[in-house]
C-alpha positions in Angstrom: 10.6 8.9 30.2 7.2 9.4 31.6 4.3 10.5 29.4 2.8 13.7 30.6 -0.8 13.5 31.6 -3.6 15.9 31.0 -2.2 17.2 27.7 -4.6 18.8 25.2 -4.9 17.2 21.8 -3.2 20.2 20.2 -0.2 19.7 22.5 0.0 16.1 21.6 -0.3 16.9 17.9 2.5 19.5 18.2 4.9 17.0 19.8 4.0 13.9 17.7 3.9 15.6 14.3 7.3 17.1 15.0 8.6 13.7 16.1 7.5 12.1 12.8 9.4 14.5 10.5 12.5 12.3 10.2 10.5 9.4 8.7 10.4 10.1 4.9 8.9 6.8 3.7 5.4 8.1 3.2 4.5 8.3 -0.5 0.9 7.6 -1.3 0.3 6.0 -4.6 -0.8 2.7 -6.2 -4.2 2.1 -4.6 -7.7 2.6 -6.0 -10.7 2.8 -3.7 -13.8 4.7 -4.8 -16.3 6.3 -2.5 -19.2 4.0 -1.6 -21.8 6.7 -1.0 -21.7 6.0 2.7 -18.2 6.4 3.9 -16.1 9.5 3.8 -13.3 10.0 1.3 -11.7 7.9 -1.4 -8.3 7.0 -2.7 -7.3 6.9 -6.4 -4.7 4.8 -8.1 -2.6 7.7 -9.4 -1.9 8.8 -5.9 -3.6 11.2 -3.5 -3.0 14.9 -3.8 0.3 15.4 -2.2 2.7 18.3 -1.8 6.5 18.1 -1.4 8.9 20.4 0.4 12.2 21.4 -1.1 13.9 18.3 0.3 11.3 15.9 -1.1 9.2 15.2 2.0 5.5 14.6 1.5 3.2 16.8 3.5 -0.3 16.0 2.2 -0.8 13.2 4.7 -1.5 13.7 8.4 2.0 12.5 9.4 2.2 11.6 13.1 3.7 9.2 15.5 1.2 7.3 17.7 3.7 7.9 20.5 7.3 9.1 20.8 7.9 7.0 23.8 10.3 4.1 23.0 11.9 1.3 25.0 14.8 1.1 22.6 18.1 3.1 22.7 19.0 3.7 19.0 21.9 6.2 18.9 20.5 8.1 15.9 16.9 8.5 17.1 15.7 11.6 18.9 13.0 9.5 20.6 15.3 6.9 22.1 14.7 5.9 25.7 17.6 8.1 27.0 16.6 11.3 25.1 15.4 14.2 27.2 12.4 15.1 25.1 8.7 15.7 25.9 6.8 12.5 25.6 3.2 12.1 24.5 0.9 9.4 23.2 -2.4 9.5 21.4 -5.3 7.1 22.0 -6.9 5.4 19.0 -9.9 7.7 19.4 -7.7 10.8 19.3 -6.0 9.7 16.1 -9.4 9.0 14.5 -10.7 12.5 15.6 -7.6 14.2 14.2 -7.8 12.4 10.9 -11.5 13.0 10.4 -11.4 16.6 11.4 -8.3 17.4 9.3 -9.9 15.6 6.3 -13.2 17.5 6.6 -11.2 20.8 6.7 -9.4 19.7 3.5 -6.0 19.9 5.3 -5.1 16.3 4.3 -6.0 13.5 2.0 -4.9 10.6 4.2 -3.0 9.4 7.2 0.6 8.3 7.7 0.9 6.6 11.1 4.2 5.5 12.7 5.1 5.0 16.3 7.9 4.5 18.8 7.8 1.2 20.7 5.7 1.6 23.8 5.8 -1.3 26.4 6.5 -3.9 23.7 6.2 -4.4 19.9 2.9 -6.4 20.4 1.4 -3.7 22.6 2.2 -1.0 20.1 1.1 -2.9 17.1 -2.2 -3.7 18.8 -2.8 0.0 19.4 -2.1 0.8 15.7 -4.5 -2.0 14.6 -7.2 -0.6 16.9 -6.7 2.8 15.4 -7.1 1.6 11.8 -10.0 -0.6 12.7 -11.9 2.3 14.3 -11.1 4.6 11.3 -12.4 2.0 8.8 -15.4 0.7 10.6 -16.7 3.2 13.2 -15.8 6.4 11.1 -16.1 4.8 7.7 -12.9 6.4 6.5 -12.1 5.3 2.9 -9.1 7.5 2.4 -5.4 6.5 2.1 -3.7 5.1 5.1 0.0 4.2 5.4 1.0 2.5 8.6 4.3 1.2 10.0 4.6 -2.4 10.8 6.4 -2.9 14.1 9.4 -5.3 13.9 9.1 -8.1 16.5 5.3 -7.9 16.7 3.0 -10.9 16.3 2.7 -11.7 12.5 -1.1 -12.2 13.1 -1.4 -8.6 14.3 0.6 -7.3 11.3 -1.6 -9.3 9.0 -4.8 -8.0 10.5 -3.5 -4.4 10.2 -2.5 -5.1 6.6 -6.1 -5.7 5.6 -7.0 -2.2 6.9 -4.0 -0.3 5.4 -3.2 0.8 1.9 0.6 0.7 2.4 2.8 -0.7 5.1 6.5 -0.1 5.7 9.2 -1.6 7.8 12.2 0.6 8.0 15.6 -1.0 7.4 17.0 1.9 9.4 20.7 1.5 8.5 22.2 -0.1 5.3 24.1 -3.0 6.9 23.7 -5.4 9.8 27.0 -4.3 11.2 25.9 -0.7 11.4 22.6 -1.7 12.9 24.4 -3.7 15.6 26.6 -0.8 16.5 24.0 2.0 16.6 20.9 0.1 17.4 21.9 -3.1 19.3 18.3 -3.7 20.4 17.3 -4.3 16.8 18.5 -7.0 14.3 18.3 -7.4 10.6 16.3 -10.6 11.0 13.5 -8.9 13.0 13.2 -6.3 10.3 13.4 -8.6 7.2 11.0 -11.2 8.7 7.9 -9.0 8.7 9.0 -7.6 5.4 8.9 -11.1 3.9 5.6 -11.8 5.6 4.0 -8.7 4.1 5.4 -9.6 0.6 4.0 -13.2 0.8 0.7 -11.8 2.1 0.5 -9.4 -0.9 1.2 -12.3 -3.4 -1.3 -14.6 -1.8 -4.0 -11.9 -1.6 -3.6 -11.1 -5.3 -4.4 -14.7 -6.1 -7.5 -14.6 -3.8 -8.7 -11.3 -5.4 -8.3 -12.9 -8.8 -10.6 -15.7 -7.8 -13.0 -13.8 -5.5 -13.7 -10.2 -6.7 -14.9 -9.0 -3.3 -12.1 -10.5 -1.2 -10.6 -8.0 1.1 -7.3 -6.5 -0.1 -4.1 -6.8 1.8 -1.7 -3.8 1.6 -2.9 -3.0 -2.0 -0.3 -0.2 -2.4 2.6 -2.4 -1.5 5.3 -1.9 1.0 8.3 0.5 1.3 11.3 1.0 3.6 13.8 3.7 4.6 17.6 3.9 5.1 19.4 6.6 7.0 22.2 8.0 4.9 25.4 9.4 6.3 25.2 8.1 9.9 27.4 5.1 9.0 30.4 4.7 6.7 28.7 2.7 3.8 29.5 4.1 0.4 26.9 4.8 -2.4 27.7 1.5 -4.2 26.8 -0.5 -1.0 23.6 1.5 -0.5 22.2 1.2 -4.0 23.2 -2.5 -4.1 21.1 -3.1 -1.0 18.2 -1.2 -2.6 18.5 -3.2 -5.8 18.5 -6.4 -3.8 15.4 -5.3 -1.8 13.5 -4.5 -5.1 14.4 -7.9 -6.5 13.8 -10.1 -3.5 11.0 -8.3 -1.6 9.1 -6.6 -4.4 9.2 -3.3 -2.6 7.5 -0.3 -4.1 10.0 2.2 -2.9 13.2 2.5 -1.0 13.6 5.9 0.7 16.8 7.6 1.6 16.9 10.0 4.6 19.9 12.3 5.0 21.2 11.8 8.5 20.4 14.7 10.9 22.5 14.6 14.1 19.8 15.3 16.6 21.2 13.3 19.5 24.8 14.4 19.3 25.9 10.9 20.3 29.7 10.3 20.3 29.2 7.3 18.0 27.7 9.5 15.3 29.5 11.8 12.8 29.4 15.5 13.5 28.5 16.6 10.0 29.7 20.2 10.2 28.3 20.9 6.7 24.9 19.8 7.7 22.9 16.8 6.5 24.1 15.2 3.2 21.2 16.4 1.1 23.0 16.3 -2.2 24.1 12.7 -1.6 20.5 11.9 -0.7 19.4 13.6 -4.0 21.9 11.5 -6.1 20.7 8.3 -4.5 17.1 9.1 -5.4 18.2 9.8 -9.0 20.0 6.5 -9.1 17.0 4.8 -7.6 14.8 6.2 -10.3 17.2 4.8 -12.9 17.0 1.3 -11.3 13.2 1.4 -11.2 12.2 3.1 -14.5 15.3 3.2 -16.8 16.4 -0.4 -16.7 19.9 0.4 -15.3 21.7 -2.0 -13.0 23.8 -0.9 -10.0 27.0 -2.3 -11.6 26.6 0.0 -14.6 26.4 3.1 -12.4 29.1 2.3 -9.7 31.7 -0.2 -8.9 33.9 -1.2 -5.9 36.7 0.9 -7.6 34.4 3.8 -8.1 32.0 3.5 -5.2 30.4 7.0 -4.9 28.3 9.2 -7.2 29.7 12.3 -8.9 28.5 15.3 -6.8 28.6 17.6 -9.9 26.6 15.5 -12.4 23.5 13.4 -12.1 24.1 9.6 -12.4 22.6 9.3 -15.9 24.8 12.1 -17.3 27.8 10.7 -15.5 27.2 7.2 -17.0 26.7 8.6 -20.5 30.0 10.6 -20.4 31.9 7.4 -19.3 30.3 5.4 -22.1 30.6 7.6 -25.2 31.0 4.5 -27.3 27.2 4.2 -27.3 26.7 7.7 -28.7 25.4 9.6 -30.6 22.0 7.9 -30.8 19.9 8.5 -33.9 16.5 9.6 -32.6 14.6 8.4 -35.6 15.9 4.8 -35.4 16.9 4.0 -31.8 14.7 1.6 -29.9 12.9 2.5 -26.6 15.5 1.0 -24.3 18.3 2.9 -26.1 16.5 6.2 -25.8 16.1 5.7 -22.1 19.9 5.8 -21.8 20.1 9.3 -23.3 20.5 12.2 -20.7 17.6 14.6 -21.1 15.2 11.9 -22.3 12.8 10.5 -19.7 10.6 7.4 -19.9 7.6 9.5 -21.0 9.4 11.4 -23.7 11.0 8.2 -24.9 7.6 6.7 -25.3 6.4 9.8 -27.1 9.3 9.7 -29.5 8.6 6.1 -30.4 5.0 6.9 -31.2 5.6 10.3 -33.0 8.2 8.9 -35.4 5.7 6.4 -36.8 4.0 9.3 -38.6 6.9 11.6 -39.5 10.7 12.1 -39.2 11.5 14.0 -36.0 13.7 17.1 -35.7 15.1 19.0 -32.7 12.1 21.3 -32.6 9.8 18.3 -32.4 11.9 16.9 -29.6 11.6 20.1 -27.6 7.8 19.9 -28.0 7.8 16.3 -26.8 9.6 17.3 -23.6 13.2 16.3 -24.3 15.7 18.5 -22.2 17.9 19.4 -25.2 20.5 21.2 -23.2 21.5 17.8 -21.9 20.5 15.6 -24.8 22.2 17.6 -27.6 25.6 16.0 -26.9 24.3 12.5 -27.3 21.8 12.5 -30.2 21.4 13.1 -33.9 18.2 13.8 -35.9 18.5 12.4 -39.4 22.3 12.1 -38.9 22.9 15.6 -37.8 23.7 17.0 -34.4 21.9 20.1 -33.1 25.1 22.1 -32.9 28.7 21.5 -34.0 30.0 19.8 -30.9 32.7 17.4 -29.8 32.1 13.9 -28.6 34.8 14.2 -26.0 34.5 13.4 -22.3 36.2 16.6 -21.0 34.3 18.9 -23.4 30.8 17.4 -22.6 31.5 17.3 -18.8 32.6 20.9 -18.8 29.5 22.0 -20.5 27.1 19.9 -18.5 28.6 21.1 -15.2 27.7 24.6 -16.3 24.0 23.5 -16.1 22.9 24.7 -12.7 20.0 22.2 -12.7 22.6 19.5 -12.1 22.4 20.6 -8.4 18.9 21.5 -7.3 18.4 25.1 -6.5 17.0 24.4 -3.1 20.2 22.6 -2.1 22.4 25.3 -3.7 20.6 28.3 -2.1 19.1 27.2 1.1 19.9 25.4 4.3 18.4 22.3 5.7 14.9 22.7 7.2 12.5 20.1 8.5 8.8 20.3 8.0 6.3 21.0 10.7 2.6 21.5 10.7 3.3 24.6 12.7 6.2 26.1 10.7 4.2 28.5 8.6 2.1 30.2 11.2 -0.9 27.8 11.0 -3.5 29.4 13.1 -4.6 27.4 16.0 -7.9 29.3 15.8 -8.7 27.1 12.8 -8.1 23.9 14.8 -10.4 23.7 17.8 -9.6 20.1 18.4 -8.7 19.9 22.0 
């Protein structure tokens, strides 16, 4: 596992951007930093300008590993110490050069920096800290930075890095401690949760400091996130979303990301997945996660030990509504905001618009369409002034049959295309435009 010497910067970028593609925990929202007239770039609270691929991966950040060398032997990871892959490592100066040059060319709006574990957690965390320190101080980069905290590293190093980053993440990797012990025996749940708790406490303390001292430096202002690999181990959906709910409640996480398992190592301890990565399952978990965070659902309302997995044919909200027809139909002109959130086809924005619009007039179905309600889903569950949109039956089989005819229940990119990972070099990006070596 020796890192090759005398590599050009472009060769390193090719290897280390490709090695980072399986890490999906890289959204970029929730932080506000204006340009100061001296430094380069800014970051706004509504999120930087980011583009997503068909499978939901963010590509607007320069997304790289600092190194793909690793001292650990995690069965699911293509960069584990026993994998026969080309190894490379950046220097802090090279990451700074890439970030600044890509930013100036308008290729990116920020940096997502993760890493394998080189030499030791402390050694690697120190290199990440040096990189961010140089970007912020020597290059005056004010853009968005998301960095991975390395489990097992000195808390002081993580804290110092947190004052330079916008978001930090510590990946949970696998849903349960038993699965982690089996596939990644060099890691433990405690070494992952300990820095997660430290970052949470640091964010809370820093908010109090900023409230007292307006110019106090901000610590991880965009919060922290984590990622779970889905499909490498036998946990069901109920276990996975229960863990996510627990993380939101106990660690104040901004996001839990779900990554469909890709069998890149072909380890005998891993499932073969002849049908490819479980992308539809990943999609259903994200939909359920949205319901937990924005629609006031609880895990026990969506799943149970007796019914532990999501319906592959219907999204979780439609599936819940069909199983709870006693709550429907809902009268649009009288139902409160929380009740409207439970209706399939009504999102949290359209629910808010309905509440505001009906103060001035009685709403009909044409008004709902203008507001943004997806009537082909909602029509089975709502009335306007006591009338349904069409003559329909409030019966589970009837509604289920009609909703399953809606092709949008399964995303088109999953129906029609195979699995494809992102790469900066997939679309014929001309190296003539990138004289960085």
